[in-house]
N, C-alpha and C positions, 0 to 999 in steps of 0.2 A: 752608634755607641760609644758614647765618652769615653770616660777614663773609667766612670766605674761599672759602665758593663764590661769593658775589656776586664777590671781586674775582678769580678765577677765570676765572669767564666772561666777565669786564670787557675779556679780549683784549689786556692789555699797554696800552689806550688810556686816558692819563694823567687826559683828561675822565672817559670811562665808571669809571675807580676813582675817581675824587673824588666825583663822583656818586652811584654806589652807594652809599658810605661814607654821603653826606650825607642821602640818602632819606629815611630814617625820623623826620628833624627837619625836613624839609618837607615840610609840611599845605598840602594841596588843593592850588592851582592857584598857590602862591609858588613853583612850579618855574619858572616864567614868568620870574620876577627874573633866574634864571642865566645863564649864557652859553650857546649853543645844544649845544656837547660834553657838557659838566656836564649842561644839562639832558636830554639824552640819557640820561645814566647815570643820573638820578632815574628818568625812565619805566622803563628798561630792570631795574631794579630791582624797581619795582610788576609789570611783567611776569612775573620772575623770583620773585617772591612768588607772585602770581597763580595761574603753573604749576604752582609746586612744592607750593599748597596744596591744590591740586585732582588732582595726582597720585595715581594707585592705591597707590602703594608707600608712601607718605608717609602717606596716608588708612589704611590697615591698620597702619602703624606707630604713629600715631596713636592709632587704636581700642584697640590692647594697654594705652597706657599712662591713657588718657582716667577711668578708673573712678578714678583715684587723684590726676591732677593737673589736671583735668579742661581748662580751656582755656590753661596752659598746656604741654599736652602737644607742640602745636605748636612752640614756643621747644624745648622738649627735642631734639624730633627734630630742628629746624636744628643744633643743636648737637653730637647725634649724628654727622649727616651731613656738618660740618666735620671733627670727629673721623676720620669716616673717611678724607675727601678728604686729610687733611694724613698719615694714618698710613701709606698707600697711593700719596701724591704721586706716585713715580717714576714709577708705575704711567699715570700722567694727566698729567704735565708734563713739558718737557723741560730741566727745570733744579733745583736745589737748593730744599728748603720756604725754609732761611734765606735763600739771595741772593733768592727769590722776595718774601718778608717785607720786606727792606732796602728793596727797590724800590716795595712799596705805602707803606713808612712814612715812605719819601722822598718821594714822588709825592705823596701828604696833605701832610706841609710844606711843599711846593710852593707849594699853595693853600691855605694857611693864611689868608688874608683872609678866602675867600669860604666858609668853615664857620662854621656856626651854632654860638653859643658850648658849645652841649651836645656838640655833636659835639666841638670841641676839648677841653672836659674830661677825655671820654672815651678820646680818643685818646692824651692822656697817659700813661694805663694801658696801654691796649693795646700801644703800643710801647715802653714802659720793661719789659713784663714779657712782650713778643712774645708774645703772644696767640696770632697765628696760627701757628708753632710749637709752643708749646706745647698745641696742642690735639690733637697726635700722639700722645701719650701718657694713657694711660686718667688716671693721677695729672695731668696739667696739664688733662684735661677735668675734671675731680672737683675741681680747684681755680677751675676757671672758673664750673663751676655753682653752687659754694659762693656767689663772690662775687655772683653774679646774685642768689640767694636774697636775700643779706643787702642789695640794693638795693633789692629791691622790696617794698613797704610791707604786704601780706599774706604769708597762710600759702600759699606758694607751693610749697614742701618742694623746691625745685629741685635743693639740695643732697642728696637720697634719690635722686636719677634716674640717678647713678653705679649704682648697686646692681641697678636695671632693666637697665640697659646689660652688668654685667658676666654677669646670670640670662641675658639671650638677645640674646648677642653676634651669635654666627653668624646667627642670623634678620634684625636691624637692618642688618647689612653686607651680606648678600645683596640684600636691598630695597634699602639705597644703590646696589650694582653695577647693577641693574636702574633705577633712578631716573638716577645720572647719564647714562648712553648716552643718555636720552631727553633730560636738559638739555644735552649736548654739541651733540643735533642741534637741538633748538630753538633751540640760543645757539651755534653754532657759535664755538669757541676758536680763535684763531691762531694 
């Protein structure tokens, strides 16, 4: 799962939200440099990634993409799953996605001083373009994949992944539905 999935599983806890957001920028034992709650969010992010990478539905989806995208197939599945979560948000959450996204952005802004510089830079784009809401539409997801493709310095072809989603949409959506049931059981959403 990408940003939206991690925030969703953070149970509206500000420290978990911030920790989940910065986790990819905090390597090794550097998480020990953060306050307890944010540290818990960083650890939670790592557990979510571990759980996700080993889930049978995720592996099945990745195998469908692997021949074309290689190690980027996992990143693509994460993005697809954020799309499905956003597009079916009312089914999984008790608030409108736009309101949730604004709470997330405000929570991260309120912890600006603890954010690693790279995450501050990324956040300006995330909030300005409302990535969390943008994931809900195929057009928005396509723009996000295209942007990621441009930021990566090799031939990832992430910009083409939207076509694979169109081709196998129902199959990826069913895999997501099975996955999210298990994710919610593993990381109960309050």
